[in-house]
Backbone as numpy.savetxt, mean C-alpha at the origin, in Angstrom:
# Nx Ny Nz CAx CAy CAz Cx Cy Cz
1.23 3.08 14.76 2.59 2.94 14.27 2.90 1.49 13.94
2.31 0.58 14.68 2.55 -0.83 14.39 2.08 -1.17 12.98
0.94 -0.61 12.60 0.39 -0.86 11.26 1.36 -0.38 10.19
1.87 0.83 10.32 2.78 1.38 9.31 4.18 0.82 9.42
4.49 0.17 10.53 5.83 -0.37 10.73 6.09 -1.67 10.00
5.06 -2.30 9.47 5.24 -3.56 8.75 6.01 -3.35 7.46
6.86 -4.32 7.13 7.65 -4.22 5.90 6.74 -4.08 4.69
7.00 -3.09 3.89 6.30 -2.79 2.64 4.91 -2.19 2.83
4.39 -2.17 4.03 3.03 -1.66 4.26 2.87 -0.22 3.81
3.78 0.70 4.18 3.61 2.08 3.70 3.63 2.18 2.18
4.46 1.34 1.53 4.53 1.35 0.07 3.19 0.94 -0.55
2.60 -0.11 -0.02 1.32 -0.59 -0.53 0.25 0.49 -0.36
0.19 1.09 0.81 -0.79 2.14 1.06 -0.54 3.32 0.13
0.72 3.69 -0.03 1.08 4.83 -0.89 0.59 4.62 -2.33
0.87 3.45 -2.90 0.48 3.20 -4.28 -1.04 3.07 -4.43
-1.71 2.59 -3.41 -3.17 2.52 -3.48 -3.81 3.90 -3.30
-3.06 4.87 -2.79 -3.61 6.21 -2.60 -3.95 6.87 -3.94
-3.35 6.40 -5.03 -3.64 6.95 -6.36 -4.93 6.38 -6.94
-5.46 5.33 -6.33 -6.69 4.71 -6.81 -6.57 3.20 -6.79
-7.66 2.51 -7.12 -7.66 1.04 -7.09 -6.57 0.47 -8.00
-5.95 -0.61 -7.54 -4.88 -1.27 -8.28 -5.09 -2.78 -8.23
-4.68 -3.44 -9.31 -4.69 -4.90 -9.32 -3.37 -5.41 -8.76
-3.34 -6.67 -8.39 -2.15 -7.29 -7.80 -0.93 -7.08 -8.69
-1.07 -7.37 -9.97 0.04 -7.23 -10.90 0.55 -5.80 -11.00
-0.36 -4.85 -10.92 0.05 -3.45 -10.96 0.87 -3.09 -9.72
0.45 -3.60 -8.57 1.21 -3.34 -7.35 2.60 -3.99 -7.43
2.67 -5.16 -8.02 3.98 -5.84 -8.18 4.89 -5.00 -9.08
4.32 -4.37 -10.09 5.10 -3.50 -10.97 5.52 -2.23 -10.24
4.61 -1.67 -9.44 4.90 -0.45 -8.68 6.00 -0.67 -7.65
6.01 -1.86 -7.04 6.97 -2.18 -5.97 7.77 -3.40 -6.43
8.72 -3.21 -7.33 9.38 -4.37 -7.97 10.17 -5.28 -7.03
10.65 -4.77 -5.91 11.47 -5.62 -5.03 10.65 -6.47 -4.07
9.34 -6.28 -4.02 8.50 -7.08 -3.11 8.16 -8.41 -3.78
8.22 -9.49 -3.02 7.85 -10.79 -3.58 6.33 -10.93 -3.59
5.85 -11.81 -4.44 4.40 -12.05 -4.53 3.87 -12.55 -3.19
4.64 -13.39 -2.52 4.22 -13.96 -1.23 4.05 -12.85 -0.19
5.02 -11.95 -0.10 4.94 -10.87 0.88 3.83 -9.89 0.52
3.69 -9.57 -0.76 2.61 -8.66 -1.17 1.25 -9.26 -0.81
1.06 -10.53 -1.08 -0.21 -11.19 -0.72 -0.46 -11.11 0.77
0.59 -11.35 1.56 0.45 -11.30 3.02 0.08 -9.90 3.48
0.74 -8.87 2.93 0.44 -7.49 3.32 -0.99 -7.12 2.95
-1.41 -7.51 1.75 -2.77 -7.19 1.32 -3.80 -7.86 2.22
-3.57 -9.12 2.59 -4.49 -9.82 3.50 -4.54 -9.14 4.86
-3.36 -8.76 5.39 -3.31 -8.08 6.69 -4.07 -6.76 6.65
-3.80 -5.96 5.61 -4.45 -4.66 5.51 -5.96 -4.79 5.32
-6.38 -5.80 4.59 -7.81 -6.05 4.42 -8.44 -6.44 5.76
-7.76 -7.30 6.49 -8.25 -7.74 7.80 -8.35 -6.59 8.80
-7.49 -5.59 8.65 -7.50 -4.44 9.56 -8.45 -3.33 9.08
-9.09 -3.56 7.95 -10.05 -2.57 7.45 -9.41 -1.38 6.75
-8.15 -1.53 6.31 -7.44 -0.44 5.65 -7.69 -0.46 4.14
-7.87 -1.65 3.56 -8.15 -1.78 2.14 -9.35 -2.69 1.92
-9.92 -2.59 0.72 -10.98 -3.50 0.30 -10.46 -4.32 -0.87
-11.02 -5.48 -1.02 -10.68 -6.39 -2.12 -11.95 -6.64 -2.90
-11.93 -6.32 -4.21 -13.12 -6.50 -5.04 -12.78 -7.36 -6.25
-13.61 -8.38 -6.48 -13.42 -9.24 -7.65 -14.07 -8.52 -8.85
-13.29 -8.36 -9.92 -13.76 -7.70 -11.13 -14.17 -8.77 -12.14
-15.35 -8.63 -12.69 -15.87 -9.63 -13.62 -15.24 -9.45 -15.00
-14.02 -9.94 -15.13 -13.33 -9.95 -16.41 -13.00 -11.39 -16.75
-12.44 -11.61 -17.92 -12.05 -12.96 -18.30 -10.55 -12.96 -18.54
-9.74 -13.59 -17.72 -10.10 -14.26 -16.46 -10.41 -13.23 -15.38
-11.12 -13.68 -14.33 -11.48 -12.76 -13.25 -10.22 -12.14 -12.62
-10.32 -10.89 -12.23 -9.19 -10.25 -11.55 -9.70 -9.60 -10.27
-8.77 -9.16 -9.46 -9.09 -8.58 -8.16 -8.49 -7.19 -8.10
-9.25 -6.23 -7.59 -8.74 -4.88 -7.38 -8.71 -4.58 -5.89
-7.70 -3.86 -5.48 -7.56 -3.43 -4.10 -7.68 -1.91 -4.06
-8.35 -1.41 -3.04 -8.53 0.04 -2.89 -8.49 0.38 -1.41
-8.12 1.62 -1.12 -8.12 2.08 0.26 -9.54 2.34 0.75
-9.79 2.02 1.99 -11.05 2.39 2.64 -10.88 3.82 3.17
-11.92 4.34 3.77 -11.82 5.67 4.39 -10.72 5.66 5.46
-10.67 4.60 6.25 -9.61 4.46 7.26 -8.23 4.47 6.60
-8.09 3.77 5.51 -6.83 3.74 4.79 -6.42 5.10 4.27
-7.40 5.86 3.77 -7.10 7.21 3.27 -6.65 8.14 4.40
-7.09 7.86 5.61 -6.67 8.67 6.76 -5.19 8.47 7.08
-4.58 7.40 6.60 -3.16 7.14 6.85 -2.24 7.94 5.92
-2.75 8.45 4.83 -1.92 9.15 3.84 -1.20 10.35 4.45
-1.85 11.22 5.24 -1.11 12.34 5.84 0.04 11.88 6.73
-0.13 10.77 7.43 0.95 10.25 8.29 2.13 9.80 7.43
1.84 9.13 6.33 2.91 8.68 5.44 3.61 9.89 4.81
2.83 10.89 4.41 3.42 12.12 3.85 4.35 12.79 4.86
3.94 12.81 6.13 4.76 13.43 7.17 6.07 12.65 7.36
6.00 11.34 7.33 7.20 10.51 7.47 8.15 10.75 6.30
7.60 10.84 5.09 8.42 11.11 3.91 9.08 12.48 4.02
8.34 13.48 4.48 8.90 14.83 4.61 10.05 14.86 5.60
9.90 14.21 6.74 10.97 14.17 7.74 12.17 13.40 7.19
11.92 12.30 6.52 13.01 11.53 5.92 13.79 12.34 4.89
13.09 13.13 4.10 13.75 13.98 3.11 14.62 15.03 3.79
14.11 15.63 4.86 14.90 16.62 5.61 16.15 15.99 6.18
16.02 14.82 6.76 17.18 14.13 7.33 18.21 13.78 6.25
17.72 13.36 5.11 18.61 13.00 4.01 19.38 14.23 3.52
18.70 15.37 3.38 19.36 16.61 2.96 20.39 17.07 3.99
20.06 16.86 5.26 20.94 17.29 6.34 22.26 16.51 6.31
22.20 15.24 5.95 23.40 14.39 5.89 24.27 14.73 4.69
23.66 15.26 3.65 24.42 15.55 2.41 25.32 16.74 2.53
């Protein structure tokens, strides 16, 4: 829970669940996150073995981030949290 409790962490994992993404793509996917915070989250998740960072040989070089097997195991937990949140939201309406 501590891992998923970090600000923006579930969002980053969610968007990477669709496949590898570059930094700029993640910034577009999550427009309210600052570049500094996104960089910090990506470094933390990489350090915890949740994502991988791969340098792509393009001109200029770019970096892609992808979920590891461990990271993919978090998707059902995020889906469950979203489902409960949706139920609570409907209940309040």
